[in-house]
C-alpha positions as CSV (number, residue, x, y, z in Angstrom):
1,M,22.8,55.4,-14.6
2,S,21.8,57.0,-11.3
3,E,24.3,59.1,-9.2
4,D,24.6,56.3,-6.7
5,E,25.2,53.5,-9.2
6,P,29.0,52.9,-9.8
7,K,30.4,53.8,-13.1
8,P,31.2,50.6,-15.2
9,D,34.8,49.5,-14.7
10,R,35.5,49.7,-18.4
11,K,34.6,53.4,-18.5
12,R,36.7,54.4,-15.5
13,W,40.1,56.2,-15.9
14,N,42.6,57.7,-13.6
15,L,46.3,57.7,-13.1
16,N,46.3,54.4,-11.3
17,I,44.0,52.7,-13.7
18,H,46.2,53.9,-16.6
19,Y,49.1,51.8,-15.4
20,Q,47.4,49.0,-13.8
21,R,46.1,48.1,-17.2
22,E,49.6,47.8,-18.3
23,V,50.8,45.7,-15.4
24,I,47.9,43.3,-15.6
25,E,49.8,41.8,-18.6
26,Q,52.5,40.6,-16.2
27,V,50.2,38.3,-14.5
28,P,51.4,34.8,-15.4
29,E,48.9,32.5,-17.2
30,T,49.7,29.9,-14.6
31,A,48.6,32.0,-11.7
32,R,45.5,30.8,-9.7
33,T,45.5,33.0,-6.6
34,A,46.1,36.7,-6.0
35,L,46.2,39.2,-3.2
36,D,45.2,42.8,-3.9
37,V,46.8,44.9,-1.2
38,G,45.1,48.2,-0.5
39,C,42.3,47.0,-2.8
40,G,40.1,50.1,-2.3
41,E,36.6,49.6,-3.9
42,G,38.0,46.5,-5.7
43,L,38.6,47.5,-9.3
44,F,41.8,45.7,-9.7
45,A,40.6,42.7,-7.6
46,R,37.7,42.5,-10.1
47,T,40.1,42.7,-13.1
48,L,42.2,39.8,-11.7
49,A,39.0,37.7,-10.9
50,K,37.9,38.2,-14.6
51,R,41.2,36.6,-15.6
52,G,40.2,33.5,-13.6
53,L,42.1,34.0,-10.4
54,D,40.7,33.5,-6.9
55,V,41.4,36.8,-5.3
56,T,41.6,38.2,-1.8
57,G,41.3,42.0,-1.5
58,I,42.6,43.5,1.7
59,D,42.1,47.2,2.9
60,E,41.9,48.8,6.2
61,D,39.3,51.4,5.2
62,A,35.9,50.1,6.1
63,D,34.0,52.3,3.5
64,S,36.2,51.0,0.7
65,I,35.6,47.5,1.7
66,R,31.8,48.1,1.9
67,R,31.8,49.6,-1.7
68,A,33.9,46.7,-2.9
69,R,31.5,44.1,-1.5
70,A,28.6,45.9,-3.0
71,Q,29.9,45.3,-6.5
72,D,30.8,42.0,-8.2
73,T,32.4,39.7,-5.7
74,S,32.7,36.6,-8.0
75,R,35.9,34.8,-7.0
76,I,36.8,37.6,-4.5
77,A,37.0,37.5,-0.7
78,Y,37.4,41.0,0.9
79,V,39.2,41.4,4.2
80,E,39.1,44.7,6.2
81,A,42.5,44.8,7.9
82,D,46.0,46.2,7.7
83,V,48.1,44.0,5.5
84,L,51.1,44.5,7.6
85,T,49.5,42.9,10.6
86,A,46.7,40.8,9.1
87,D,46.7,37.0,9.7
88,L,47.5,36.0,6.1
89,P,49.2,32.8,5.0
90,R,52.8,33.3,4.2
91,E,54.1,32.3,0.6
92,S,50.6,31.4,-0.5
93,F,49.6,33.9,-3.4
94,D,50.6,33.4,-7.0
95,V,50.2,37.2,-7.5
96,V,50.5,39.9,-4.9
97,A,49.5,43.2,-6.2
98,S,49.7,46.7,-4.8
99,I,48.0,49.5,-6.7
100,A,48.8,53.0,-5.3
101,A,49.1,51.5,-1.7
102,L,52.7,51.1,-1.0
103,H,53.3,54.8,-0.2
104,H,50.9,54.3,2.7
105,M,53.5,52.2,4.4
106,D,57.1,52.2,5.2
107,I,58.8,51.2,2.1
108,V,61.0,48.5,3.6
109,A,58.1,47.1,5.7
110,G,55.9,47.1,2.7
111,L,58.2,45.4,0.2
112,E,59.2,42.8,2.8
113,R,55.5,42.0,3.4
114,L,54.7,41.7,-0.3
115,K,57.6,39.4,-0.7
116,E,56.7,37.4,2.4
117,L,53.1,36.7,1.1
118,T,54.2,35.7,-2.4
119,A,54.4,32.0,-3.2
120,P,57.7,30.7,-4.6
121,G,57.6,31.3,-8.4
122,G,54.9,33.9,-7.8
123,T,54.9,37.6,-9.0
124,V,54.7,40.9,-7.1
125,I,53.1,43.7,-9.2
126,V,53.2,47.3,-8.0
127,V,51.9,50.5,-9.3
128,G,53.1,53.2,-7.0
129,L,53.6,56.8,-6.2
130,A,56.8,58.4,-5.0
131,K,58.1,61.9,-4.2
132,A,59.9,63.8,-7.0
133,T,63.2,65.4,-6.6
134,W,64.8,68.2,-8.7
135,R,66.0,65.6,-11.2
136,D,62.3,65.0,-12.0
137,I,61.4,68.6,-12.9
138,P,61.5,68.2,-16.7
139,R,59.4,65.1,-16.6
140,E,57.0,66.7,-14.2
141,M,56.4,69.5,-16.7
142,V,55.7,67.2,-19.5
143,A,53.5,65.1,-17.3
144,S,51.4,68.1,-16.4
145,V,50.5,68.6,-20.0
146,A,50.0,65.0,-20.7
147,D,47.6,64.7,-17.7
148,K,45.5,67.6,-18.7
149,L,45.1,66.0,-22.2
150,Q,44.1,62.6,-20.7
151,R,41.5,64.1,-18.4
152,L,40.1,66.1,-21.4
153,F,39.5,63.1,-23.5
154,R,38.9,60.4,-20.9
155,G,37.4,62.2,-17.9
156,Y,38.7,61.3,-14.4
157,W,37.2,58.8,-12.1
158,D,37.7,59.4,-8.3
159,H,38.2,56.1,-6.5
160,G,36.9,57.7,-3.2
161,S,39.4,55.9,-1.0
162,P,41.7,57.6,1.4
163,C,44.8,59.2,0.0
164,A,48.4,59.7,1.4
165,W,50.2,62.8,0.1
166,P,53.0,63.5,-0.3
167,P,54.5,60.1,-0.6
168,P,57.2,59.5,2.1
169,H,59.8,58.1,-0.2
170,T,61.4,59.0,-3.5
171,Y,61.6,57.1,-6.7
172,E,65.2,56.4,-5.9
173,D,64.3,55.1,-2.5
174,V,61.9,52.6,-4.1
175,K,64.3,51.5,-6.7
176,R,67.2,51.0,-4.2
177,E,65.1,49.0,-1.7
178,A,63.5,47.0,-4.3
179,A,66.9,46.0,-5.8
180,R,68.0,45.0,-2.3
181,L,65.0,43.2,-1.2
182,M,63.9,41.8,-4.5
183,P,66.9,41.0,-6.6
184,G,66.1,40.9,-10.3
185,S,63.0,43.1,-9.9
186,V,62.2,45.5,-12.7
187,F,61.6,49.1,-11.8
188,A,60.3,51.7,-14.3
189,K,59.5,55.3,-13.6
190,K,56.5,56.3,-15.6
191,L,55.5,59.7,-17.0
192,L,52.2,60.3,-15.2
193,W,53.6,60.4,-11.5
194,R,53.8,56.8,-11.1
195,Y,56.3,53.9,-11.2
196,T,55.8,50.2,-11.8
197,L,57.7,47.4,-10.1
198,V,57.5,43.7,-11.1
199,W,59.4,40.8,-9.4
200,T,59.2,37.1,-9.7
201,K,60.0,35.2,-6.6
202,P,62.5,32.4,-7.1
203,A,60.8,29.0,-7.2
204,A,63.3,27.6,-4.7
205,A,65.3,29.4,-2.1
206,Q,68.7,30.5,-3.4
207,G,71.5,28.3,-2.1
208,A,69.2,25.3,-1.5
209,I,71.0,21.9,-1.7
210,E,69.6,19.7,-4.5
211,D,68.9,16.1,-3.8
C-alpha cells in the first residue's frame, strides 16, 4: 500500500471508530436512507452504505469531501455544506448520524437540526465529545491508561479532518438538552472520552388525534 493510498476501513482504529462500531447496531433493519452529519472522509457513510442504506454525507470541509468522493461512493451522495443551513428535506432520513461532529455546533441548534431531519419513526445516532468536569477526573485517569493500551495494540488512524477542541459543552449539557429536546433518548457516557446518544423519533406527532 502506497503512502497516498487510504488505509482499508477494516484496519482503521481511533476513538470515534471504537464507538461508531458499537452504535451501528442501533440502525434499524427497516432503515433505507441515512444522513451522515459531519461525514469527514466518509468512513461511517461507507459503513451505512454497506448495510444497504442510501446515504447522504454532508460536511463543510472541502478537503474531507474530496477525499470521501475519491473512495467508494456506492449508494452515497456527498454534499459540501453546513448542515445547519443546507437545503435538506425535513423529516426525510430514516437514520441521522453524527460521529464526532455535534461539538462543532451549538448543542441546542445541533440537536434540533438532527431531530428536524429525522423521519417519523427514524433514529438519531450520535457519538460525541464533551468537556470533562471535576466529577470526571477518576474516569479520565482510567481512560488515559486504556487509551495507551488500545493505541499500542491497534495503532491510531488520523482521520485528517478539522478538529474542534475543547468541546464547548459538558456531558451534563448534552444529557440535559437531549432529554429536553428528544424525550426518551438514551445517553451513555463512555470511558474513552466519548458519549453515545440514541433516539427514536415518534412515528406520529404526540397528541395527534386519531381518526
